[in-house]
C-alpha positions as MATLAB code, in Angstrom:
seq = 'XXXXXXXXXXXXXXXXXXXXXXXXXXXXXXXXXXXXXXXXXXXXXXXXXXXXXXXXXXXXXXXXXXXXXXXXXXXXXXXXXXXXXXX';
ca = [
      18.815  -25.303   94.702;
      21.619  -27.380   93.180;
      21.980  -30.125   95.775;
      20.440  -30.687   99.179;
      22.561  -29.517  102.084;
      22.623  -32.111  104.853;
      23.050  -30.410  108.195;
      24.253  -32.793  110.899;
      23.244  -32.664  114.561;
      25.987  -30.908  116.489;
      27.084  -31.894  119.979;
      28.940  -28.666  120.640;
      28.889  -25.132  119.383;
      32.479  -25.550  118.261;
      31.506  -28.469  115.970;
      28.824  -26.298  114.415;
      31.260  -23.412  113.999;
      33.740  -25.673  112.187;
      31.001  -27.083  109.933;
      29.728  -23.666  108.851;
      33.239  -22.306  108.347;
      33.937  -25.110  105.833;
      30.513  -25.277  104.159;
      30.263  -23.465  100.834;
      26.652  -22.352  100.607;
      27.141  -21.297   96.985;
      27.206  -25.008   96.117;
      23.731  -25.442   97.576;
      21.871  -22.181   96.997;
      21.387  -19.553   94.305;
      20.585  -15.915   95.088;
      17.036  -16.524   93.827;
      16.545  -19.104   96.609;
      16.599  -16.355   99.226;
      13.813  -13.975  100.105;
      14.113  -10.524  101.554;
      13.134  -10.193  105.206;
      13.105   -7.365  107.698;
      13.602   -7.239  111.433;
      11.356   -4.403  112.625;
      12.123   -4.900  116.318;
      15.870   -4.492  115.965;
      17.332   -1.299  117.276;
      17.936    0.979  114.300;
      21.509    1.952  113.717;
      22.410    5.511  114.553;
      24.834    7.737  112.753;
      26.323   10.858  114.257;
      25.629   14.078  112.396;
      26.753   17.639  112.818;
      24.093   20.342  112.911;
      24.404   24.038  113.605;
      21.711   25.497  115.849;
      21.274   29.021  117.136;
      22.595   29.317  120.691;
      19.204   30.337  122.127;
      17.550   27.258  120.601;
      20.148   24.906  122.037;
      19.766   26.530  125.463;
      15.969   26.108  125.317;
      16.329   22.473  124.237;
      18.697   21.771  127.110;
      16.333   23.462  129.585;
      13.367   21.418  128.354;
      15.401   18.220  128.432;
      16.471   19.007  131.983;
      12.831   19.492  133.020;
      11.952   16.129  131.450;
      15.079   14.543  132.953;
      16.332   13.186  129.625;
      19.476   13.921  127.596;
      19.003   16.856  125.245;
      20.112   14.755  122.251;
      17.265   12.326  123.008;
      14.823   15.218  123.127;
      16.059   16.466  119.748;
      15.616   12.959  118.274;
      12.101   12.812  119.729;
      11.174   16.167  118.203;
      12.641   15.178  114.827;
      10.732   11.875  114.830;
       7.478   13.674  115.680;
       8.043   16.208  112.923;
       8.764   13.547  110.324;
       5.741   11.437  111.296;
       3.362   14.426  111.001;
       3.957   14.750  107.263;
];
């Protein structure tokens, strides 16, 4: 750390917003000062994909999803997650 960053007490959120918009953290920290962290409870980001399935398989998936009263895409994700975790 080059020099200590003094963070004032803010009365409003707007004051804090202005402070952080003007503060140059590069003057106070080096990349080595930071440590890697993870947030395991955050919802993972999803990305749409395109997959070709035989018609009969898609029909069966939709029927099963209907019986379970869940969207068929959710059922497919569930099956994929189970398959990957069984490795």
